[in-house]
C-alpha positions in Angstrom: -0.2 0.1 0.1 3.0 2.4 0.9 4.6 1.6 -2.5 1.8 2.4 -5.0 2.8 6.1 -6.5 0.9 9.5 -4.7 -0.4 10.1 -8.0 -2.3 6.6 -8.3 -3.5 6.4 -4.4 -6.6 7.8 -4.6 -7.2 5.7 -7.5 -5.9 2.2 -6.0 -8.1 2.8 -2.8 -11.1 3.3 -4.4 -10.3 -0.3 -6.2 -9.1 -1.9 -3.5 -12.4 -0.5 -1.8 -14.7 -2.0 -4.1 -12.8 -5.4 -4.4 -13.0 -5.3 -0.7 -16.7 -4.7 0.0 -18.6 -5.0 -3.4 -21.4 -7.4 -3.4 -20.1 -9.3 -6.3 -16.8 -8.9 -8.6 -16.3 -6.6 -10.9 -16.2 -6.9 -14.7 -12.7 -4.9 -16.3 -15.0 -2.2 -17.8 -17.1 -1.6 -14.5 -13.8 -1.1 -13.2 -12.5 1.7 -15.2 -15.9 3.6 -14.6 -15.4 3.0 -10.8 -12.2 5.4 -11.2 -13.7 7.6 -13.7 -16.2 8.9 -11.3 -16.2 12.4 -9.5 -17.5 12.8 -6.5 -16.6 15.9 -5.9 -17.1 17.7 -9.0 -20.0 19.1 -11.1 -19.7 16.9 -13.8 -20.1 13.0 -12.0 -19.2 11.0 -14.7 -17.1 11.9 -18.2 -16.6 9.4 -20.7 -13.3 11.3 -21.6 -12.0 10.3 -18.1 -11.9 6.4 -18.8 -8.4 4.8 -19.4 -7.5 4.3 -23.0 -6.4 0.4 -22.2 -8.9 -1.0 -19.7 -6.2 -3.7 -18.6 -4.1 -1.2 -17.1 -6.3 -0.6 -14.3 -4.7 -3.2 -12.5 -1.5 -1.7 -12.3 -2.8 1.1 -9.8 -2.4 -1.7 -7.5 0.7 -3.8 -8.3 0.2 -7.0 -7.1 -2.8 -6.7 -5.1 -5.2 -7.6 -7.6 -5.4 -9.8 -10.7 -7.2 -10.2 -14.2 -8.6 -13.2 -14.5 -11.4 -14.2 -16.7 -15.5 -14.2 -15.3 -16.7 -16.9 -13.8 -20.2 -16.4 -14.9 -20.3 -15.6 -18.6 -22.9 -17.9 -19.8 -25.1 -15.5 -21.7 -22.3 -13.4 -23.2 -21.4 -13.2 -26.3 -18.3 -12.4 -28.1 -14.8 -12.2 -26.1 -14.8 -14.0 -23.0 -15.4 -11.2 -20.2 -12.4 -10.6 -17.4 -13.1 -9.7 -14.0 -10.5 -7.6 -11.5 -10.2 -9.2 -8.5 -8.3 -9.5 -5.1 -5.0 -11.8 -5.6 -6.1 -13.5 -2.6 -8.2 -13.6 -0.2 -6.2 -12.7 2.7 -5.9 -9.3 1.4 -9.7 -8.6 2.0 -8.5 -10.1 5.4 -6.2 -8.0 6.0 -7.9 -4.7 5.0 -11.0 -5.0 6.9 -8.9 -6.3 10.0 -7.6 -4.0 13.1 -4.0 -4.5 11.8 -3.6 -1.9 9.1 -1.8 1.8 9.7 -4.1 4.4 10.7 -3.4 6.6 8.0 -4.6 3.4 5.6 -7.3 1.9 7.7 -9.5 4.9 7.7 -10.2 4.3 4.2 -10.9 0.3 5.4 -13.6 1.4 8.1 -17.0 -0.3 7.1 -19.4 3.0 7.1 -16.7 4.8 5.3 -16.3 2.4 2.8 -19.4 1.6 2.3 -20.3 5.4 2.3 -17.9 5.6 -0.9 -19.1 2.8 -3.0 -22.2 4.0 -2.6 -21.5 7.5 -3.5 -19.8 6.3 -6.8 -22.8 4.4 -7.6 -25.3 7.2 -6.7 -23.0 10.2 -9.0 -23.1 7.5 -11.9 -26.3 7.0 -11.9 -27.4 10.8 -11.3 -25.1 11.1 -14.6 -27.9 9.3 -16.2 -30.6 11.9 -16.0 -31.2 11.7 -19.3 -34.3 10.3 -21.7 -32.3 7.5 -22.7 -33.1 3.7 -23.9 -32.4 0.9 -21.0 -30.5 -1.0 -23.6 -28.3 1.6 -24.6 -27.3 2.7 -20.9 -26.3 -1.4 -20.3 -24.3 -1.1 -23.4 -22.7 2.4 -22.8 -22.6 2.6 -19.1 -20.9 -0.5 -17.8 -21.3 0.2 -14.0 -25.1 1.4 -14.8 -26.3 -2.1 -14.0 -24.1 -2.9 -10.3 -25.3 1.1 -9.1 -28.4 0.2 -9.7 -28.6 -3.1 -8.5 -26.5 -2.4 -4.7 -26.4 1.1 -4.4 -29.3 1.2 -1.9 -27.7 -1.9 -0.3 -24.4 -0.3 0.5 -26.4 3.0 1.2 -28.4 1.8 4.1 -25.3 0.9 6.2 -23.8 4.7 5.9 -26.9 7.3 5.0 -27.1 8.3 8.4 -23.5 9.3 8.7 -22.3 11.0 5.4 -24.1 13.8 4.8 -22.4 13.9 1.1 -23.9 10.4 0.6 -27.4 11.7 1.4 -27.4 14.5 -0.3 -26.7 12.2 -3.4 -29.8 9.8 -2.4 -32.2 13.4 -1.9 -30.6 14.1 -5.8 -31.7 10.6 -7.1 -35.0 10.5 -4.9 -36.7 14.2 -5.7 -34.3 16.3 -7.7 -33.3 14.2 -10.9 -36.4 12.4 -12.3 -34.5 10.7 -15.5 -32.0 9.1 -13.3 -34.6 7.5 -11.2 -36.6 6.1 -13.6 -33.4 5.1 -15.3 -31.8 3.2 -12.1 -35.0 1.3 -11.3 -35.8 0.2 -14.4 -32.4 -1.3 -14.6 -33.3 -2.9 -11.7 -36.6 -3.1 -8.9 -34.9 -4.1 -5.8 -38.4 -5.4 -4.9 -38.6 -8.1 -7.8 -35.3 -8.8 -8.2 -36.4 -12.3 -10.6 -37.3 -9.5 -13.2 -34.7 -8.6 -15.6 -36.5 -6.4 -18.3 -39.3 -4.2 -15.7 -41.8 -3.1 -17.7 -43.7 0.1 -16.6 -43.1 3.1 -14.7 -41.3 2.5 -10.9 -43.2 2.8 -8.2 -42.5 6.3 -5.7 -39.6 7.2 -4.0 -40.6 6.7 -0.8 -41.9 3.0 -1.4 -38.4 2.3 -2.7 -37.0 4.2 0.6 -39.2 2.5 2.7 -38.4 -0.8 0.8 -34.1 -0.4 1.1 -34.4 0.8 4.7 -33.2 4.2 4.2 -34.5 5.8 7.1 -33.0 10.1 6.8 -34.6 9.8 2.8 -38.0 8.2 4.5 -37.3 11.5 6.9 -36.9 13.4 4.2 -39.3 12.3 1.2 -42.1 13.0 4.2 -41.0 16.4 5.3 -39.6 18.2 2.4 -40.7 16.7 -0.4 -44.3 16.1 0.7 -44.1 12.6 -0.4 -48.1 10.7 -0.4 -47.5 8.8 2.4 -50.6 6.3 1.1 -49.6 6.1 -2.6 -50.0 3.1 -4.5 -47.2 1.0 -6.1 -45.1 -1.9 -6.6 -44.7 -5.4 -5.4 -45.5 -4.8 -1.7 -48.4 -1.7 -2.9 -47.7 0.4 -0.1 -44.5 2.1 1.5 -45.4 0.8 4.5 -46.0 -2.9 3.9 -42.5 -2.6 2.2 -41.1 -2.0 5.0 -42.9 -3.7 7.5 -41.8 -6.9 5.4 -38.4 -5.8 5.6 -38.2 -5.4 9.4 -37.5 -1.6 9.3 -38.8 -0.6 12.5 -38.0 2.9 12.9 -39.7 3.5 8.9 -42.8 1.7 9.8 -42.9 4.5 12.9 -42.2 6.9 10.3 -44.8 6.4 7.6 -47.5 5.6 10.5 -47.0 9.0 12.5 -47.2 10.5 9.0 -50.8 9.0 8.7 -49.8 6.0 6.5 -52.9 3.9 6.5 -52.6 1.2 8.9 -55.4 -1.3 6.7 -54.1 -0.3 3.0 -55.0 -3.5 1.1 -53.0 -4.8 -2.1 -49.5 -5.9 -2.6 -47.8 -9.3 -2.5 -48.6 -9.8 0.9 -52.2 -8.3 1.3 -51.8 -5.7 4.0 -48.8 -4.6 6.4 -49.7 -6.5 9.3 -49.6 -10.1 7.3 -46.0 -9.4 5.6 -45.0 -8.6 9.5 -46.2 -11.6 11.0 -45.2 -13.4 8.1 -41.5 -12.1 8.4 -41.4 -13.1 11.9 -40.6 -9.0 13.0 -42.5 -9.1 16.1 -42.1 -5.2 16.8 -43.3 -4.2 13.7 -46.5 -6.2 14.3 -47.0 -4.2 17.8 -46.9 -1.4 16.1 -49.0 -2.0 13.4 -51.7 -3.4 16.3 -51.4 -0.7 18.3 -52.2 1.7 15.3 -55.8 0.0 14.8 -54.6 -3.1 11.9 -57.3 -4.9 11.3 -55.9 -8.3 12.6 -58.6 -11.0 11.1 -58.4 -8.9 7.4 -57.7 -11.7 5.1 -55.5 -12.2 2.3 -52.0 -13.6 1.4 -51.0 -17.7 0.9 -51.7 -17.9 4.3 -55.3 -16.3 4.8 -54.7 -14.6 7.5 -51.5 -12.8 10.1 -52.4 -15.5 12.5 -51.9 -18.4 10.4 -49.1 -16.7 8.8 -47.4 -16.4 12.1 -48.1 -20.1 13.0 -46.5 -21.5 10.0 -43.6 -19.5 10.2 -43.4 -20.7 14.0 -43.2 -17.0 15.2 -44.6 -17.7 18.7 -43.9 -14.5 20.7 -45.8 -13.2 17.0 -49.0 -15.4 17.8 -49.3 -14.6 21.4 -49.5 -10.8 20.4 -51.7 -11.4 17.7 -54.1 -14.0 20.6 -54.0 -11.2 23.2 -55.5 -8.8 20.3 -58.2 -10.7 19.9 -57.7 -12.0 16.5 -60.0 -14.8 15.7 -58.2 -18.4 16.3 -61.1 -19.7 14.2 -61.2 -17.9 10.8 -60.7 -20.5 7.9 -58.6 -19.4 4.5 -55.8 -20.0 3.4 -53.4 -22.5 2.3 -54.2 -24.7 5.5 -57.5 -23.8 6.2 -57.1 -22.0 9.7 -53.9 -21.4 12.3 -54.3 -24.5 13.9 
């Protein structure tokens, strides 16, 4: 690390951050765009900043990285894609350990690194604030798919602790409409199996709630005037999305903002069913206190009680029974809770 020339150190650190904490290996062309992103300037990305020879990217990190054939290339046509990887698993172990000197360690603390990666992904997406066909984006901007797929995962760990990152999130969710549309037409986090999303994306409040982005939810409710009961998405409402994901603080914020606790629709039918089937006891308790209809019918198992029973969530079953649920209700795949 200390032998890396000063002029290369910033790029080397960013590459190593991605390779240490990214959700999957990076293709060479993705890594090239990673270091071409400028999170500090007004123009977040300029194709002219790309390296002329992509394979020279490994030189930034000396012997710490290697270029290897991609393991999963079954759907690719033409030349075999190549990936940039850490040269050995012990490098990741070392970079995430407590043995680093302070001047290096500050760049690999988890929150700081996750914030850095999320900011790069968001800056890249914000550059796409244009009306561009999705297929053209995939061909012309190699990092777009990774950014759309994973930015929320990285941001959820750090969004409350990094103001610059929070600003990028607010821009994507509220100020850059085309960037937002392109992001969620590249990937719908509530429909990960859908490789070619169709139709308009759900609301920003919905996706922020689904992803557990507490500060983004606050911003959208307080500063952006988001409709807390707007419908859309696999889970139909922000409340159901947050409930199934176990995001307790967001459920509280949505209820305080007037979310309809008995709104119907979506994969689970209602929020209390979603929380019950996933075993989120505290959220079920919040929804019960807010006046949810615990006997509402719907979903694969018919009711929240059945959903909790089939999942073995004993505490939720006790909570629902104490709240007066109908233990003899019929319906769903198993007929009744027993």
